[in-house]
ZAMARGU-4260 file (C-alpha; in steps of 0.2 Angstrom, whole numbers, plus 5000, padded with zeros to 4 digits):
<rodrens>
0) 5000/5000/4999 | 5014/5012/5004 | 5022/5011/4985 | 5006/5013/4977 | 5002/5030/4989
5) 5021/5035/4985 | 5017/5030/4967 | 5001/5039/4963 | 5003/5052/4975 | 5020/5061/4975
10) 5016/5078/4976 | 5005/5076/4992 | 5018/5066/4999 | 5031/5081/4997 | 5022/5090/5011
15) 5024/5078/5022 | 5040/5075/5033 | 5050/5056/5030 | 5042/5046/5043 | 5061/5042/5048
20) 5063/5060/5054 | 5049/5059/5069 | 5053/5061/5084 | 5036/5062/5096 | 5022/5054/5096
25) 5010/5067/5090 | 5020/5070/5076 | 5019/5051/5071 | 4999/5048/5074 | 4997/5064/5063
30) 5007/5057/5051 | 4999/5040/5052 | 4982/5050/5051 | 4988/5056/5033 | 4992/5040/5027
35) 4975/5034/5032 | 4966/5046/5024 | 4976/5046/5008 | 4974/5026/5007 | 4954/5029/5007
40) 4956/5040/4996 | 4963/5030/4983 | 4954/5014/4987 | 4936/5026/4982 | 4944/5032/4967
45) 4948/5012/4964 | 4931/5008/4967 | 4923/5021/4956 | 4936/5016/4940 | 4929/4997/4944
50) 4912/5003/4943 | 4913/5010/4927 | 4920/4994/4918 | 4906/4992/4907 | 4908/5009/4896
55) 4929/5004/4896 | 4925/4987/4890 | 4914/4994/4878 | 4927/5006/4871 | 4941/4992/4870
60) 4928/4981/4858 | 4926/4995/4846 | 4943/4998/4844 | 4947/4977/4839 | 4933/4983/4826
65) 4946/4995/4818 | 4960/4983/4818 | 4957/4975/4803 | 4953/4990/4790 | 4969/4997/4800
70) 4979/4982/4794 | 4975/4985/4775 | 4977/5003/4778 | 4995/4998/4780 | 4998/4987/4767
75) 4990/4999/4754 | 5002/5013/4760 | 5018/5000/4758 | 5013/4996/4741 | 5010/5013/4735
80) 5028/5020/4743 | 5037/5005/4734 | 5029/5013/4717 | 5034/5031/4722 | 5049/5028/4728
85) 5057/5023/4712 | 5049/5037/4703 | 5057/5049/4714 | 5075/5042/4714 | 5073/5045/4695
90) 5066/5063/4698 | 5080/5067/4710 | 5095/5062/4699 | 5087/5073/4686 | 5084/5089/4693
95) 5102/5088/4702 | 5110/5087/4683 | 5097/5101/4680 | 5102/5112/4694 | 5121/5108/4690
100) 5117/5114/4671 | 5111/5128/4679 | 5127/5133/4691 | 5137/5132/4675 | 5128/5143/4666
105) 5127/5156/4678 | 5146/5154/4681 | 5148/5156/4661 | 5138/5171/4662 | 5148/5181/4677
110) 5163/5175/4667 | 5157/5183/4652 | 5150/5202/4660 | 5167/5201/4669 | 5175/5199/4653
115) 5165/5212/4644 | 5168/5225/4658 | 5186/5221/4656 | 5186/5223/4638 | 5175/5241/4643
120) 5187/5246/4656 | 5202/5244/4642 | 5191/5253/4628 | 5189/5268/4640 | 5206/5272/4647
125) 5212/5268/4628 | 5200/5282/4621 | 5203/5292/4637 | 5222/5293/4633 | 5215/5297/4614
130) 5206/5310/4620 | 5218/5318/4630 | 5231/5319/4617 | 5217/5327/4604 | 5213/5338/4618
135) 5195/5332/4616 | 5191/5336/4635 | 5171/5332/4634 | 5176/5315/4628 | 5188/5312/4640
140) 5176/5317/4652 | 5165/5305/4645 | 5175/5292/4643 | 5184/5293/4662 | 5166/5293/4671
145) 5162/5278/4661 | 5178/5268/4666 | 5174/5274/4684 | 5156/5268/4683 | 5164/5250/4682
150) 5164/5240/4701 | 5179/5242/4710 | 5181/5222/4711 | 5183/5223/4693 | 5194/5238/4689
155) 5207/5230/4702 | 5205/5213/4699 | 5219/5202/4694 | 5210/5197/4678 | 5210/5215/4675
160) 5228/5218/4679 | 5233/5205/4668 | 5223/5209/4651 | 5219/5228/4651 | 5240/5234/4653
165) 5247/5237/4636 | 5266/5242/4630 | 5260/5259/4630 | 5252/5260/4646 | 5260/5247/4658
170) 5253/5253/4674 | 5237/5242/4681 | 5219/5251/4676 | 5218/5258/4695 | 5234/5267/4694
175) 5229/5269/4674 | 5213/5277/4679 | 5219/5286/4696 | 5233/5295/4683 | 5220/5302/4670
180) 5208/5308/4683 | 5224/5317/4691 | 5228/5323/4674 | 5211/5330/4670 | 5210/5338/4686
185) 5226/5349/4682 | 5219/5353/4667 | 5201/5357/4669 | 5207/5368/4685 | 5220/5378/4671
190) 5205/5380/4661 | 5196/5385/4675 | 5206/5397/4682 | 5210/5406/4664 | 5191/5407/4659
195) 5187/5413/4675 | 5200/5427/4676 | 5195/5432/4657 | 5177/5433/4663 | 5173/5419/4649
200) 5155/5415/4655 | 5155/5400/4642 | 5171/5392/4645 | 5169/5395/4664 | 5152/5384/4665
205) 5161/5372/4651 | 5174/5365/4663 | 5165/5368/4680 | 5153/5355/4674 | 5168/5343/4670
210) 5175/5341/4687 | 5159/5329/4694 | 5160/5318/4679 | 5177/5311/4684 | 5173/5313/4701
215) 5183/5328/4707 | 5166/5337/4712 | 5174/5345/4729 | 5191/5352/4720 | 5176/5358/4705
220) 5166/5367/4721 | 5183/5373/4728 | 5187/5382/4712 | 5171/5388/4707 | 5171/5396/4727
225) 5185/5404/4722 | 5180/5412/4706 | 5163/5418/4714 | 5176/5427/4728 | 5186/5435/4716
230) 5170/5441/4708 | 5166/5451/4726 | 5182/5457/4728 | 5183/5467/4712 | 5168/5476/4713
235) 5167/5494/4710 | 5169/5502/4727 | 5154/5517/4732 | 5159/5533/4728 | 5152/5543/4744
240) 5162/5551/4758 | 5165/5542/4772 | 5159/5557/4780 | 5141/5553/4773 | 5129/5545/4786
245) 5125/5531/4771 | 5141/5530/4766 | 5146/5514/4779 | 5128/5507/4776 | 5130/5508/4755
250) 5146/5499/4756 | 5138/5484/4767 | 5124/5483/4752 | 5135/5485/4740 | 5144/5469/4747
255) 5128/5461/4752 | 5118/5464/4738 | 5133/5457/4727 | 5133/5441/4737 | 5116/5439/4733
260) 5115/5440/4716 | 5131/5430/4713 | 5119/5416/4723 | 5104/5420/4714 | 5113/5420/4699
265) 5125/5404/4700 | 5116/5392/4712 | 5104/5385/4698 | 5122/5379/4688 | 5128/5372/4704
270) 5112/5364/4708 | 5112/5358/4690 | 5129/5349/4688 | 5134/5345/4707 | 5116/5342/4714
275) 5105/5351/4727 | 5111/5356/4742 | 5132/5359/4736 | 5128/5377/4733 | 5132/5378/4751
280) 5149/5375/4749 | 5151/5392/4740 | 5141/5402/4751 | 5153/5396/4764 | 5168/5403/4755
285) 5156/5417/4751 | 5154/5421/4769 | 5172/5419/4775 | 5175/5435/4759 | 5160/5443/4769
290) 5168/5443/4786 | 5184/5451/4779 | 5174/5465/4772 | 5161/5468/4785 | 5175/5467/4800
295) 5186/5478/4792 | 5169/5491/4787 | 5166/5490/4804 | 5181/5494/4810 | 5183/5509/4799
300) 5166/5514/4804 | 5171/5513/4825 | 5186/5523/4820 | 5178/5536/4809 | 5162/5540/4820
305) 5173/5540/4836 | 5160/5527/4841 | 5168/5522/4858 | 5170/5540/4864 | 5153/5543/4860
310) 5149/5527/4869 | 5159/5532/4885 | 5150/5550/4884 | 5132/5541/4885 | 5136/5527/4898
315) 5144/5541/4911 | 5127/5552/4906 | 5115/5553/4920 | 5102/5541/4910 | 5107/5524/4913
320) 5096/5509/4906 | 5090/5506/4924 | 5076/5518/4923 | 5074/5530/4936 | 5058/5526/4947
325) 5060/5541/4961 | 5069/5554/4951 | 5061/5568/4947 | 5054/5574/4930 | 5066/5590/4931
330) 5082/5581/4930 | 5098/5591/4927 | 5105/5588/4910 | 5122/5596/4912 | 5132/5583/4909
335) 5121/5578/4894 | 5122/5593/4886 | 5140/5588/4876 | 5129/5574/4870 | 5119/5581/4855
340) 5102/5568/4853 | 5102/5571/4834 | 5121/5566/4833 | 5115/5551/4843 | 5099/5548/4833
345) 5110/5548/4816 | 5122/5533/4825 | 5109/5524/4828 | 5099/5525/4811 | 5116/5522/4805
350) 5119/5503/4817 | 5100/5499/4814 | 5103/5501/4794 | 5120/5490/4795 | 5112/5479/4804
355) 5095/5477/4794 | 5108/5476/4778 | 5114/5460/4786 | 5097/5451/4791 | 5090/5454/4774
360) 5105/5444/4768 | 5104/5432/4780 | 5085/5429/4777 | 5089/5430/4758 | 5102/5415/4760
365) 5091/5404/4771 | 5076/5405/4759 | 5084/5404/4742 | 5093/5387/4749 | 5077/5381/4757
370) 5067/5384/4742 | 5078/5376/4731 | 5079/5360/4741 | 5062/5358/4742 | 5060/5359/4724
375) 5071/5348/4721 | 5070/5336/4733 | 5051/5337/4740 | 5059/5346/4755 | 5072/5337/4765
380) 5063/5340/4783 | 5061/5352/4795 | 5082/5351/4800 | 5084/5361/4785 | 5080/5380/4789
385) 5089/5377/4805 | 5105/5368/4797 | 5106/5386/4785 | 5101/5395/4799 | 5118/5390/4810
390) 5128/5390/4794 | 5124/5409/4792 | 5122/5413/4811 | 5139/5405/4813 | 5148/5416/4803
395) 5158/5430/4809 | 5148/5444/4801 | 5134/5441/4813 | 5144/5439/4827 | 5149/5457/4821
400) 5133/5461/4820 | 5125/5455/4837 | 5141/5461/4846 | 5137/5481/4837 | 5117/5480/4843
405) 5124/5474/4861 | 5138/5485/4863 | 5133/5503/4854 | 5114/5500/4850 | 5105/5495/4864
410) 5116/5509/4877 | 5113/5521/4864 | 5095/5520/4860 | 5092/5517/4878 | 5099/5535/4882
415) 5091/5542/4867 | 5074/5537/4873 | 5078/5543/4890 | 5083/5559/4886 | 5068/5562/4875
420) 5056/5559/4890 | 5063/5569/4901 | 5066/5584/4888 | 5048/5581/4884 | 5042/5583/4900
425) 5051/5597/4903 | 5048/5607/4888 | 5029/5602/4890 | 5018/5615/4888 | 4996/5615/4886
430) 4993/5613/4865 | 4977/5624/4864 | 4973/5617/4846 | 4969/5601/4855 | 4949/5601/4860
435) 4950/5594/4872 | 4967/5603/4879 | 4983/5591/4883 | 5001/5596/4883 | 5014/5594/4871
440) 5021/5579/4878 | 5010/5562/4873 | 5010/5566/4856 | 5030/5571/4854 | 5034/5557/4866
445) 5026/5544/4856 | 5030/5550/4841 | 5049/5547/4845 | 5043/5531/4852 | 5035/5527/4835
450) 5051/5531/4827 | 5064/5521/4840 | 5053/5506/4838 | 5053/5503/4819 | 5071/5509/4820
455) 5073/5492/4831 | 5062/5484/4819 | 5072/5488/4806 | 5089/5482/4815 | 5081/5464/4811
460) 5088/5457/4827 | 5076/5446/4836 | 5084/5442/4850 | 5087/5462/4853 | 5070/5465/4846
465) 5063/5459/4864 | 5077/5467/4874 | 5074/5484/4869 | 5057/5481/4871 | 5057/5474/4889
470) 5067/5492/4892 | 5055/5504/4881 | 5040/5497/4892 | 5052/5501/4908 | 5056/5519/4904
475) 5036/5521/4896 | 5030/5513/4914 | 5041/5525/4925 | 5048/5537/4915 | 5035/5544/4906
480) 5019/5538/4914 | 5030/5543/4931 | 5032/5561/4926 | 5015/5562/4923 | 5010/5557/4940
485) 5022/5565/4949 | 5018/5582/4940 | 4997/5575/4946 | 5006/5575/4963 | 5012/5591/4963
490) 4997/5601/4958 | 4990/5605/4974 | 5007/5601/4981 | 5013/5617/4972 | 4998/5628/4974
495) 5000/5624/4993 | 5016/5630/4995 | 5014/5644/4985 | 5001/5650/4998 | 4987/5646/4984
500) 4975/5643/4996 | 4973/5664/4998 | 4969/5663/4979 | 4952/5657/4981 | 4944/5652/4967
505) 4953/5658/4955 | 4969/5646/4961 | 4957/5631/4961 | 4951/5632/4944 | 4969/5634/4937
510) 4974/5618/4947 | 4960/5607/4943 | 4964/5614/4924 | 4982/5607/4926 | 4976/5591/4934
515) 4962/5587/4920 | 4977/5591/4907 | 4987/5578/4914 | 4972/5565/4917 | 4968/5568/4898
520) 4989/5563/4894 | 4987/5548/4901 | 4971/5546/4894 | 4977/5551/4877 | 4992/5539/4880
525) 4983/5523/4882 | 4976/5527/4864 | 4993/5530/4858 | 5001/5517/4864 | 4985/5505/4857
530) 4987/5513/4840 | 5005/5511/4840 | 5004/5494/4843 | 4991/5491/4830 | 5004/5500/4818
535) 5019/5492/4822 | 5011/5476/4818 | 5007/5479/4802 | 5028/5487/4798 | 5033/5480/4783
540) 5049/5476/4791 | 5043/5460/4799 | 5039/5451/4783 | 5054/5460/4773 | 5068/5458/4788
545) 5061/5440/4797 | 5059/5421/4792 | 5044/5415/4791 | 5044/5405/4807 | 5051/5421/4817
550) 5037/5433/4811 | 5024/5426/4824 | 5036/5429/4838 | 5041/5447/4833 | 5022/5451/4829
555) 5017/5443/4851 | 5034/5453/4856 | 5025/5468/4850 | 5008/5465/4856 | 5017/5465/4871
560) 5016/5484/4872 | 4997/5486/4876 | 5004/5479/4893 | 5008/5499/4899 | 4991/5502/4892
565) 4983/5494/4909 | 4997/5504/4918 | 4992/5521/4911 | 4973/5515/4914 | 4975/5514/4931
570) 4984/5528/4936 | 4973/5538/4927 | 4958/5530/4937 | 4967/5533/4953 | 4970/5551/4945
575) 4951/5553/4940 | 4945/5548/4959 | 4960/5559/4967 | 4950/5575/4958 | 4933/5568/4961
580) 4936/5565/4977 | 4942/5583/4981 | 4930/5594/4971 | 4915/5584/4968 | 4913/5571/4981
585) 4909/5584/4995 | 4897/5593/4985 | 4888/5580/4979 | 4884/5572/4996 | 4871/5586/4998
590) 4863/5584/4982 | 4848/5573/4986 | 4845/5581/5003 | 4845/5598/4994 | 4832/5591/4980
595) 4821/5581/4989 | 4821/5595/5003 | 4801/5599/5008 | 4797/5586/4996 | 4782/5575/5000
600) 4774/5558/4992 | 4761/5559/5001 | 4750/5566/4988 | 4732/5568/4984 | 4725/5574/4967
605) 4726/5592/4971 | 4744/5591/4975 | 4749/5578/4964 | 4742/5590/4953 | 4752/5606/4958
610) 4768/5595/4959 | 4764/5589/4939 | 4764/5607/4936 | 4781/5612/4947 | 4791/5599/4943
615) 4802/5606/4956 | 4812/5589/4958 | 4818/5589/4942 | 4823/5608/4940 | 4830/5605/4956
620) 4842/5592/4952 | 4846/5600/4935 | 4853/5616/4943 | 4864/5607/4955 | 4872/5597/4944
625) 4876/5607/4932 | 4882/5619/4943 | 4894/5605/4948 | 4900/5597/4932 | 4899/5613/4924
630) 4915/5614/4914 | 4922/5594/4915 | 4913/5589/4903 | 4923/5600/4889 | 4940/5599/4899
635) 4941/5581/4899 | 4944/5567/4886 | 4926/5557/4882 | 4934/5542/4894 | 4940/5551/4908
640) 4925/5562/4906 | 4914/5545/4908 | 4926/5539/4922 | 4919/5554/4933 | 4902/5555/4928
645) 4900/5538/4932 | 4908/5541/4951 | 4895/5554/4951 | 4881/5543/4948 | 4886/5530/4960
650) 4887/5545/4973 | 4870/5552/4968 | 4861/5533/4966 | 4865/5526/4984 | 4861/5542/4993
655) 4845/5543/4985 | 4841/5526/4988 | 4843/5527/5006 | 4834/5543/5009 | 4817/5535/4998
660) 4817/5522/5009 | 4815/5535/5026 | 4798/5543/5018 | 4780/5535/5014 | 4771/5537/4998
665) 4754/5536/4994 | 4746/5530/4977 | 4748/5545/4967 | 4765/5550/4976 | 4772/5532/4970
670) 4766/5538/4952 | 4776/5555/4956 | 4790/5546/4963 | 4792/5537/4946 | 4792/5553/4937
675) 4803/5562/4944 | 4814/5545/4942 | 4809/5544/4924 | 4816/5562/4921 | 4832/5563/4931
680) 4836/5548/4920 | 4831/5555/4906 | 4842/5573/4909 | 4857/5563/4912 | 4856/5552/4898
685) 4855/5566/4887 | 4872/5572/4896 | 4881/5559/4890 | 4883/5546/4874 | 4890/5531/4885
690) 4873/5522/4890 | 4874/5518/4907 | 4864/5526/4917 | 4850/5512/4918 | 4864/5503/4925
695) 4867/5515/4942 | 4849/5519/4944 | 4844/5501/4945 | 4839/5497/4962 | 4829/5514/4961
700) 4819/5508/4946 | 4815/5492/4955 | 4810/5502/4972 | 4799/5513/4959 | 4789/5497/4952
705) 4788/5490/4970 | 4778/5505/4975 | 4768/5507/4960 | 4760/5490/4962 | 4743/5486/4965
710) 4737/5485/4983 | 4728/5471/4977 | 4743/5462/4970 | 4753/5450/4980 | 4769/5456/4983
715) 4776/5436/4983 | 4770/5433/4966 | 4776/5448/4959 | 4793/5444/4965 | 4794/5428/4958
720) 4785/5429/4942 | 4791/5448/4936 | 4805/5440/4925 | 4816/5455/4934 | 4832/5452/4942
725) 4830/5457/4958 | 4845/5467/4967 | 4838/5464/4984 | 4828/5450/4992 | 4811/5447/4996
730) 4809/5454/5014 | 4819/5470/5005 | 4806/5470/4993 | 4791/5470/5005 | 4799/5481/5015
735) 4799/5495/5001 | 4780/5490/4998 | 4777/5492/5018 | 4780/5511/5014 | 4764/5515/5005
740) 4751/5523/5017
</rodrens>
C-alpha cells in the first residue's frame, strides 16, 4: 500500500516529513492519520473506476473492430510507397543534373559579364588616353566616367591587371585611371582659372561642369568658390565720402547685394551639375569673404565715427539703462549737454541700417537655399532651415553685427529714448489747438517712440527686439507715466506751498485745469499706445527682415507693448478718483437732500397736479447738477469724463435710494416718484453718450416698480413671477411695499 501511495500521490507526499525523522508521538499519529486518509481516497478512486468497467469494455470492443481496417491501410500504404520511391529517385537524379547545368550557365554568364566589363575598361582607358592627346575634354570626361562606373572589384581584379595593360600603358588599370583623373583635374582647373580670369562665362561653365563627371566634385566646387569670391573682391567701390551718414550702409549694401546676386545667378548652375544643396559649400566661402569685408568696414566705421568716445559719454550720462523710478522729471541735464541727441539719432539709424542689411541678406540666403532644396528634393525635412540658419549665424559677420547691437545700439538707444522723454516733460506745455486740451508731451514722446521702435525692427534682430521692448516698456511706465504721475502729485502740493489757498476760486480753477490736462495726457497715451501697437504689427519690416517662423514671435513681442496701457489706465483711474474725491464728492453728498428738501410723496389729486405743474424735483436736480459738472465735460476727454460721470452717479444713486426708504408714499405719490426718477434719468442720459445710466439706477427703478404695485397684487407672486433680476431680497421688497400708506 505504501508503494501505491508513493506512486500515485508524490505531490502530496512532498508536503509530509520523512517518517524516519519523526521524534514525537503527536507527529507519528499525525503522519499515520494522513496516510490513512490518503489510503481511503485511493480506495474510493479505484472503486469508482471499477464501477465504470462496462464503458471501458465497450470502448475496447470498438477499437478491436478497427484493427482489420487499419491492417489493410498499412498494406496499401506500403505498396504505394514502393511505387513512388522509384519515381522520386529518378526525379532527384534529373533535377540534380539540371541544377548543375544552371550553376554552370550562371558561372559562364558571370565570366562573360566580367570579360565584357574588363573589355569596357580597356576600351575606356584607351579612348581616354586618345581624347587627352586630342584635347577633347568632354569626350575624355565621358570615357573617364564610363571607366569609373565599373565596379572596383573589376578594375582592381587580377584579370583586369593581366589583360588591360598595354605596351604604351603598362601600369595596372587602377593606377592608370587615377593618373588620368589627376591629369584631367589639373587640366580642367588650369582652363577654369584662365576662363574665370578672362570672365569667359561660356568657358567657365564648360569646365565647371566637367569636374563632377570625373569624380572631382569637391575640387570643382572649391575652384568655383574661388571664382565667385574673386567676383566679390573686384566689385566697384562706393563713391560717397565717409562723412556721409549713408557711406558705410551703402558699402555693406553693395557687398551683400553682390553676394546675393551671385548666389541667385549661380545657384542654378551649381544645382544642375552638382546636385541640390551643393551651393552651401560655395556660400561658406562667400561668407568667409563677407566676414573679412564686414570686419574691415565696421572697424573703419568705429574709427571714423569716434564711436567708443560717444559710447563712453552715453554710459557716463545721467541716464543709465535702468529707469530712475523716483527721480523727478526735472532731471538736471548738465552732464548731457555735450551729447547732441540728433547726432546719436544719426548713429543709431546708421547702426540699424547696417544691421538690417545683414538680416535681409540672412533671410535671403536661408529662404533661397531652402526653396531650391524643397523644389529639387520635395523637402528634405524640418532640419533644413535650422542647418542653414546655423551656417549663417555661425559666421563672423553675424557675430560682428550681434556685438554691434549689444555694445553700441542698446545703450545709445536707451540714452536717446530716456533723454527725449525727459526733454518732453521739461518742455511740456498745453496744446491749445487740441480739444479737449492736452500737453505736447504725449504726441512728442509717442512720435519718438514710434521712430525708435521702427528702428529697432529695422535692425532685424529678434533677440534685440525682445530686449529693447522690455526696456522701452519700462521707460514708458516709469519715466513717462511716472513723470505725469509726479506732476499730478505736484499740482495741489505746489499750489499749497506757494500760498495758493489765499488765491481762492481762481487758484482752485487753475489747479483743476492743470490736473485735468494731465489726466487727458494719460488717456491720450493709452490711445496712442494701442494705435502704435496696431501700426507696428503691420510694419513692413516684419515680413522683409524676419523668417516666416520668426514673424509670429516678433508680433507677440510687439503685442506686449499693450501691457503699458493697463498701467496708464490704472494711474488715470486713480487720478480721476482723486480729483473727484477732492472737488465733487463733498458737494454731491448734499445733492439729494437739497433736491428732495420739503418734497412729500403723500399726495392727493390736487397736490399731485401741483407737483406735476411745478416739477420741482427735476428742476432742482438739473440746476444743482449743472453747477457741479460745469466745465468738466469740455475739459475732459470722453473716456475721462465717462469715468468721472460714473463716479458721480454712484455717489448720487446710493444716497437717493437710502433717502427714499425713509419716506412714505401714497398711490399718487408713488406715481410722482416714478415720474421724477424717469425725468432725471432722461436728463442724465442726454448729458452723455455712454449709455450706462439705467445700470446705475436699477435699484431705484425696482423700488419704483414695487411702490406702484396695485394694492390687490401679491408681493410674493410679483417678486417671483415678474422676470426681473432683483438686486435685493424678498423681505427687502416687502419692506419697500410697506412704505405705501
